[in-house]
N, C-alpha and C positions, 0 to 999 in steps of 0.2 A: 258423709253428708256435708261436712265442712268443706271438703274438696269440691263437691258439686256446687255448693253455694258460691265458692270463690270463682269457679269456672263460669258460673252464670253471671257473676258480677263483671268478670273480665270480658265476657261476650257482650254484655250490655254496654260496657265502656267502649268497646271496639265499635259497636253499632253507632253509638253517639258520635264518636270521632269521625267515622265514615259519613255519617249524616251531615256533619259540619262541612266536610269536604264537598259533599254533594250540593249543599246549599251555596257554597262558594262558586261551584261550577255553574249552577243555575243563574247566579248573579252575573257571572261573566258572560253567559249566553244572552241574558237580558240586556246587558250593557252593549254587546255587539249589535243586537237588533236595534237598540235605541240609537246608536251612532250611525248606522247605515240604512235606516228605514227610508231616508230620502232617496237613496239609490234604487230601492224597490219602486218608489214613486216614479223615478225616471223611466224605469222599464215599463211600468203600466202606462205612463204618458205616451211613450213612443209606440206602444202597441195599439192604443185606441185613438190617438190624435193623428191627423194628417199633417206631416211636416210642413212648416211654412216655407214658401218659395221666396228667395231673395230676388229683388228686382234687378233688372239688367243694369250694368254700370253705365253711367252717363259719360264717363271719360276713361280712356285707356292711359294708365299711368306708366311711368318709366321705372323699371326695376333692375336691380343687380341680382344675379343668381350666384350664390356663394357655395362653393364645394370645398370641404376640407378632406384631403385625401392623403393617406399614408400607405405607400406601396399598393396602389389600386390600379395598376396598369391593365389588369384583366377585365375590370368591369366599368371603368370610368368612361370608356368610349360609348358604351350603350346608353349611359345617362346623357352624355352630351348630344348624342343623336336624337334622343327623345325630346331634348330641349329645342333642337333645331326643327323638329317636326311639330312643334306647338302651333295651334291655330291663332296664336297671339302675334302681333307685328314684331318681327325680329329686330327692327330698328329701335324698338323700345326696350330691348333686353341687352344687358351686358353680362357676360359670363366670366366669373373670377374663380380660379382654382388655387388653393393654397396647397402646394406640394410640401407636406409637413414631415421633415426628417425622412425623406424618401431615398432609397438606394436602388430603385428600379426605374422603369421608363414612364412613370406616371406623368411627369412634367412634359416629356416629349409627345406623348399621346394627346394630352390636353391641348398643347400648342398646335399640333397638326390639325385639330378640329376647331380651331378658331378661338379658343379660350385665352384669356389673359392670365398668365401663370405667375405667381409669386412663390419663390422657393424659400422655405424656412428651415433653419438648422439650429435647433436648441434642444440639447439633451437633458436639460435640467427642468425646464417648465414644459411638461409633457401633457397633452390632452387637447381635446377639441376647443375648449374655452380659450386656451392660449393662442391657438391657431386663428380663431375668429378675431380675437383682439389684435393680433398681428396685422390682419388684413384690414379691419375696419379703421384702425388708427391711420393707416396709409391712405385709405380712400377719403376719409374725412379731412385729412390734411390737404387734399387736392380739390376740395369743394365739389364733391361729386354731384352730378345732376340726377342721380337716382332718388326716387321718393321713398322707396322701400327696398328691403333686401330679403330675398328668399333663400333660406338656409337648407341645404340638402346634404346627404351623405353620398359618397361616390358609388355605392352599390344600388342606389335608387334608380328607378325608371318612372317616367311620368306619362299619364294618360294625356292624349293630345289636347284636351281642353283644360288641363290643370291650371295653367297660369291665368286663363280667362276666368275661371271660377274663383281663384284667389282674388283677382282684381275686382270681381263683383262685390266681395265682402269688404275689401280695402276701400272701395269707392264709397261705401256707406259710412266711413269714418273710423272703422276699427284700425287700431295701430299695431296690434299684435294678433296674428291669425294662425291657426293650425289647420290641418287637413285630414283627409281620410287615409289612414295607414293600412294598406293591404300588403300582401306578401308575394314574392317571386317563387318561393319554394314551399308552399303550404304542405304539399303531400309527400315531402321527402321521407319523413318519419314522425313519430309521436312528439318529438321535441320541437321540430320546426312548426308542426301543426299547433302545438300548445301555445307557443309565442303568437302565431298568426291569429288564432281564434281570440286570444286576449286583446290584441290590438284592434281587431275588428269590433269586438265588444266595446272597447273604449270609445271608438269612433261613433258607433251607433247609439249606444245606451248610456254614455256619459256626455261626450262633447256635443252631440246633436241635441240631446235633451236640454243641456245647459244653454245652448244657443237659442233654442226655441223659447225657453222660459226666461231668458233675459239675464242669466247670471254668467259668470266667467267660466270659460273653458280652460283646458290645461294642455300644454305642449307635451308631446310624447316623442322625444328623441329627435326625429327628423321631419322635414316637410313643414316648416313654419316660416312666417313672414314677420318682419319687424320694421316699423317706420324709422326713417333716417333721423327724425327728431329725437327719438328715444336713445339712439346710439350717440347722438351729439350730447344729450344730457348726461349720459353715462361715460362720456369720453372714451367710447369704444365698447368693448365687451368686457364687463367687470366680473363675470360669473365664472369661477374657476373650481368649484367643487366637482366631485366625481360625477354627479348628475346635474350638469349645467342647465339642462332643459327644465328640470323641476325647480332648480334654484331661480332661474330667470322668471318662470311662471309665478313662483311665490313672491318674489320681489316686486313683480309687476302688479300683482293683486294687492299687496300691502300698500303700494303707492297709488291705488285707485284706478289702475288700468283694467279694462275689461277685455279679456282675450276672446276673440271671435273664432268661428269655425266655418270652414267652407266645405259643406257636405259633398258637393259635386267635384271637388278637387281630389282626385285619387292618385296616390303614388304606390309603387310596389317596392318593397324593402326585402333584403335578404336576411333570413333568420339563421341562427346557429343550428347545426345539424348533429353535433355530438354533445354528449353530456359534459365532457371536459370543457368544451367551449362555453356551454351554457352555464356551468358552475362558475367559471371565471368571470363571465359577464355579469351574472346576477349577484356575485359577491361585490363587484364594483357598484352595482345599483343599490344594493342594501346599505353599503357604507355611505353612499351618496345620500340616501334618504335620511340616515342618522345624522349626517353632517347638516343637511338642510333643516332638520328638526332642531338641532342644537343652535343653529345660527338664527333661525327665523321663527321658532316655535312661540316664543313670548310675544313677538310682534303680531303674529296671527291671532293668538288668544286675546291680545289687547284690542285688535280690530273687531273681534267678535263681540266682546262685552262693552266696548266703548262706542263703537259705531254700528253695531248690529249687522256686521258684514257676513252675509251668508256665504259669499265666495271664499272668505277667509276660513269659515268653518269647513266648507267642502275641501279646501286645500289641506287643512289640518288633519282631516279624516284620511286624506290620501297618503300622508307621510307618517301617520302616528298609530292610531288605535288598533288596527286589525292585527298587526304583528304582535304587539305587546299583549293584547287580550288572548291571542292564540298561545303565546309562550306561557302565560299564566295558567291557561287551561292545561297545557302539557305538564306544567309543574305540579298541578293538582293530581293528575294521573300518576305522575312519578311518585308522589307521596303515598298514594293508594297502594302502589306495588311495594314500596319500601315497608309500609306498615304491615302489609300482608305477610312479609317474610320475618317480621319481628314479633309476632304473636303466636301463641300455641296452636290455634286453629288456622294454620297457614292455608290449607287447601280451600276452606270456605271463603276466606277473605281474598285469596288470589283469584278465585272464580268471580267474585264480585268486582274486583279491579279489572279483570279481563273483559267482563260484560260491559262495565262502564266505559272502558276505552273503545271497545268495538262500537258501542252506540254512538259515541262522539264522532268516531271516524266515519261511520255510515251517514250521519247527519251532514258532516262537512262534504263528503263525497256527493251526497244527493243534492245539496244546494249548488255545488259547483257544476254538477251534471246538468241541472235545470238551466243554469246560466249559459252553459255551452250549447245546450239544445235549442233554447230560444234564439240565441244569436245565429246558430247554424240555419235554422228554419227560416228566419226572417231575412237573413243576408245570403240566402242560398245562391243567388245569381252572381254575387260578388266574390264568392269563395271559389277559387280556381283549382279544383281537383275533382276527380271522378266521384260520382254520387255515393258509391259504397264506402269510399274513404271518408267522405264527409260524415257519414253515420258512425263509422268506426272511431273517428277521432273525438266524437262527443264523449265516448267512454274513457279515452285516455287523457282527455283534458283535465279532469279533476286530479288525476295522479300527477300530472305535470305541475299543476298549481300547488299541490301539497309538498312537492320537493322544495318549494320556497322556504319551508320551515327549517330544515337543516342548513340551508344556505344562509338564512338570516341569523341563525344561532352562531354559525361559524364566522360570520362577518363581525359579530360582537367579540368573539374570542380572539380573532386575528385582526382586529380593527386597524392597528398601527401598521400592519404589514401589507395591507391591500392598496394597490394603486391602479393606475390606468394601464391596461395591456391591450395591444391591437388584436383584432379578430380578422383573420384572413377571409376575404370574399372571393368566390370563384363561380357563382351562378351567373352566367351570361345569357340573358333572355330579353327579347323585345316584348312590348305589350301584347303583340299578336300571339307570340309563342306562349306567353303566360295564360292568356284567356283561352287558348286552345285546350288547356288542361281540363276544362269543363267536360270535354268529350272523351 
């Protein structure tokens, strides 16, 4: 009888401890919803509201098109051709290519197509941020006539009205502008599709909503424009963290700049196609987010509480809570499994731990599936791949996003050893060839 009583007490104690873990998990879920409820509003807004049309530009401004390229001889020609095919006056465009530590024919290909090429060889300061600074410092020293600079990657190609649409927003007074990021290789496999669908979602359900609602947008990698006055104020390009796009956006928002979005300006970007490439790239991104949080987190928080800056809150949510809340939730599940193996009734508590983990996984999968499905259905015409593949990749999209968890954990473990590494680009397609994938 005494043994039964002790067993009952132990079971009751175990139940109380597991209930405590369950309460913590529910608090984490509530915190996640609280942090990101505004993004649900963005989605609802875009589904029910007709997007606002930006008025035609009153003036055609002069721009410099800046391309940072490292061993991109295979793809840079296609980008330069798409620039030459723009419906914008070519006499108002100057194309600059930074051949950054190249040992192939990138510089020769760019020169043969009329670009002004600057070759940079610096093995110590590696990365796109340093290449941009190298170019801008030289251009500003010459008193450039360009009013703004469009920053592209060598693997991009532009829709023929891209610069005209960017000019429409620039003419309204926006000094930093981002664009619609589509993909050249959406339907290669589940990895390229995962990237592509996420960037389409960013364009439609984050930046477009932000623009319509009058808050600040965020730059995503490539395809953005910056006013020359900002570059003069910064004495070139001062952002050298591993995610220089997020760093630049964060710094701009902190200093009161509102980032605009040109919904009609569409570019096509090449996505990684192997998990090895994807792992390396996302490790760099994860470390870059940690770097930005460490450098600018307090300033963003100060802007939120002292100035009531919603854009600062939006940016802080972009670089901080989702990952850490997810990691805390995983830690709770790990504790459940450890506890299950440390008590007499292992089988009972192990089943409880498995059930709890499965429920969390299904909730995460379901939420990400809904996000991918809504994006796919509403952006159906802009997703360049056969219809059956579009449907299939809504199911693999949540799995791709969940692989960010081990990437983010490993980025913390290997933080000091992660640096910038080049990703080889080889997809050579024109806009016409990309859009034919619909068929």
